[in-house]
C-alpha positions in Angstrom: 40.7 105.6 108.3 39.0 108.9 107.3 40.6 111.7 105.4 40.6 115.3 106.6 41.3 118.4 104.5 42.6 121.4 106.5 43.1 124.9 105.1 45.6 127.2 106.8 47.4 124.0 107.9 51.0 125.3 108.1 50.6 127.3 111.4 48.4 128.1 114.3 45.1 126.2 114.8 45.4 124.6 111.4 48.7 123.0 112.4 47.2 121.8 115.7 44.2 120.3 113.8 46.7 118.5 111.6 48.6 116.9 114.4 45.5 115.9 116.5 43.8 114.4 113.5 46.9 112.5 112.5 47.3 111.2 116.0 43.7 110.0 115.7 44.8 108.1 112.5 43.2 110.4 109.9 44.9 110.8 106.5 45.4 114.4 105.7 45.2 116.9 102.9 47.1 120.1 104.0 46.3 123.4 102.3 48.3 126.6 102.7 50.2 129.1 100.6 53.8 128.2 101.8 54.6 124.9 99.9 58.0 124.5 101.6 56.5 124.8 105.1 53.7 122.5 104.2 56.2 119.9 103.0 58.1 120.1 106.2 55.0 119.6 108.3 53.9 116.7 106.1 57.2 114.9 106.5 57.1 115.4 110.3 53.5 114.1 110.5 54.2 111.1 108.2 57.2 110.1 110.3 55.5 110.6 113.7 52.0 109.4 113.0 52.4 107.0 110.0 49.4 108.5 108.1 49.2 109.5 104.5 49.6 113.3 103.9 48.9 115.1 100.7 50.2 118.6 100.3 48.0 121.0 98.3 49.6 124.5 98.0 47.0 127.1 97.4 46.4 130.8 98.0 42.7 131.0 98.9 42.4 134.6 97.8 43.0 133.4 94.2 39.8 131.9 92.6 41.7 129.4 90.5 43.5 128.0 93.6 40.2 127.7 95.5 38.8 125.8 92.5 41.7 123.3 92.7 41.0 122.7 96.4 37.2 122.4 95.6 38.1 119.7 92.9 40.0 117.7 95.6 37.0 118.0 97.9 34.6 116.8 95.1 36.4 113.4 94.8 33.8 110.7 95.6 35.5 107.4 94.8 38.0 105.7 97.2 41.4 104.6 96.0 41.9 100.8 96.4 45.7 100.7 96.7 47.4 101.3 100.0 50.1 103.7 98.8 51.2 107.2 99.8 49.8 108.6 96.6 46.4 107.1 97.4 45.8 110.0 99.8 45.2 112.2 96.9 42.3 110.1 95.6 40.4 109.3 98.8 37.2 111.2 99.5 37.4 113.8 102.3 35.3 113.0 105.3 36.1 116.1 107.3 36.7 119.6 106.0 38.3 122.2 108.3 37.9 125.7 106.9 40.5 127.3 109.1 42.4 129.8 106.9 42.0 133.4 107.9 43.7 136.5 109.2 43.1 140.0 110.4 43.9 143.0 108.3 45.6 145.4 110.8 44.3 148.7 109.5 41.4 151.0 109.8 38.8 150.4 107.0 38.3 154.1 106.3 41.4 155.3 104.5 42.9 151.8 104.4 43.9 149.6 101.5 40.7 148.2 100.1 42.5 145.5 98.0 43.8 144.1 101.3 40.3 144.0 102.7 39.0 142.2 99.6 41.8 139.7 99.7 40.9 138.8 103.3 37.2 138.6 102.5 38.0 136.2 99.7 40.0 133.9 102.1 37.5 134.0 105.0 34.2 134.2 103.1 34.3 133.3 99.5 36.7 130.3 100.0 34.6 129.0 102.9 31.5 129.2 100.8 33.0 127.5 97.7 34.8 124.7 99.6 31.8 124.0 101.9 29.7 123.6 98.8 32.1 121.2 97.2 32.4 119.2 100.4 28.7 119.1 101.3 27.8 117.8 97.8 30.0 114.8 98.0 29.5 114.1 101.7 25.7 114.2 101.4 25.8 111.9 98.4 27.9 109.4 100.5 25.7 109.9 103.6 28.5 110.9 106.0 31.0 113.6 106.7 31.5 116.8 108.7 32.4 120.5 107.9 34.1 122.6 110.6 34.3 126.3 109.8 36.5 128.4 112.1 34.6 131.5 113.1 35.4 133.5 116.3 33.8 135.1 119.4 34.7 138.3 117.5 31.6 137.4 115.3 29.5 138.9 118.1 31.5 142.1 118.4 31.9 145.1 116.2 35.7 145.0 115.6 35.7 145.9 111.9 35.8 143.7 108.8 37.3 140.7 110.7 34.2 140.6 112.9 32.0 140.9 109.9 33.7 138.0 108.1 33.5 135.8 111.1 29.8 136.7 111.7 29.1 135.6 108.1 30.9 132.3 108.8 28.9 131.7 112.0 25.6 132.4 110.3 26.4 130.6 107.1 27.4 127.5 109.1 24.1 127.5 111.1 22.2 127.7 107.9 24.3 124.9 106.4 23.6 122.7 109.4 19.9 123.2 109.0 20.1 122.2 105.3 22.2 119.1 106.0 19.9 117.8 108.7 19.1 114.2 108.0 21.8 113.7 105.4 24.4 112.1 107.8 26.6 115.3 107.4 27.1 117.9 110.1 28.3 121.5 110.1 30.0 123.1 113.0 31.2 126.7 113.6 34.2 127.0 115.9 34.1 130.2 117.9 37.2 130.5 120.0 38.3 133.5 122.0 41.9 134.7 122.2 44.2 131.7 121.6 48.0 131.4 121.8 49.0 131.1 118.1 50.9 133.1 115.5 47.7 134.9 114.5 48.1 138.1 116.5 51.8 138.4 115.7 51.2 138.1 112.0 48.4 140.7 112.2 50.6 143.1 114.1 48.3 143.2 117.1 49.7 143.7 120.6 47.6 141.9 123.2 50.4 141.5 125.8 48.6 143.8 128.2 45.8 141.3 128.6 45.8 138.9 131.6 46.7 135.2 131.2 43.1 134.2 132.0 42.0 135.8 128.7 44.0 133.3 126.6 43.3 129.8 125.5 45.8 127.1 124.5 45.5 125.9 120.9 45.6 122.2 121.8 42.6 122.5 124.1 40.7 124.6 121.5 41.2 122.0 118.8 40.4 119.1 121.1 37.1 120.7 122.2 36.2 121.5 118.6 36.8 117.9 117.4 34.8 116.6 120.3 31.9 118.9 119.4 32.2 117.8 115.7 31.8 114.2 116.8 28.7 115.1 118.8 27.2 117.2 115.9 27.3 120.5 117.9 26.6 123.4 115.6 28.2 126.3 117.6 31.4 125.2 119.4 32.8 127.8 121.9 35.7 126.3 123.8 36.0 127.2 127.5 33.4 128.3 130.0 34.7 131.8 130.2 34.1 132.4 126.5 30.7 130.7 126.5 29.8 133.2 129.2 31.3 136.1 127.3 29.4 135.0 124.2 26.1 134.8 126.1 26.6 138.3 127.4 27.5 139.7 124.0 24.3 138.2 122.5 22.0 139.8 125.1 23.9 143.1 125.5 22.5 146.2 123.6 24.4 146.6 120.4 25.0 150.2 121.3 26.9 149.0 124.4 29.0 146.6 122.3 29.9 149.4 119.8 30.8 151.7 122.7 33.1 149.1 124.2 34.8 148.5 120.8 35.3 152.3 120.5 37.3 152.3 123.6 
């Protein structure tokens, strides 16, 4: 039974990752800011799936909190005893860097502190946690890192696109470096997905047709299947794979013009 650590695990795709991995008999380490919500999720998963769940409250915009999560990822030795507390001492075999959010403001004239905080969560934390996980996984000769990027990485929609473009490119480079170690790196690049993400960001996408939306359970199932196959860029759904292909070949001037509309 492997152990998976998931950031942003209390809601959205992170919560769906937790449930699907627990159903597949993975022990879990759940990371998010809201400790009370994490504890409720952990209790539900323990009762329903019978797996060990460790709760690790952390604000990934705070360097000291990121360091605590990195320390958990760096654990190499396995606990021998079969107890609930043993979940906190087992090496992590799958890291899911899922935490992230959009800052609903224009960059020019906006709150730069809010932008820096989002950058810390979606870029700095991903870098630090991937480094901690890759070191111990490569030493053990097995493991996987799944970093949640976005189709938005190929667009020009502000700082969120920039952060996700970094995640995508970073993960590709990490996959190259990990080749031959028994460890894989995958960037998940979903399109619009039904979660709390857009509501929390204050973004109204209700005018978009149903065909534009993906369901979280299918996105997560496709991502985990791609991780098992060692796929580097995972883009769930044919329509978003086509959209990604078009964005990659379209003139950047055309992409910027579309975003401006």
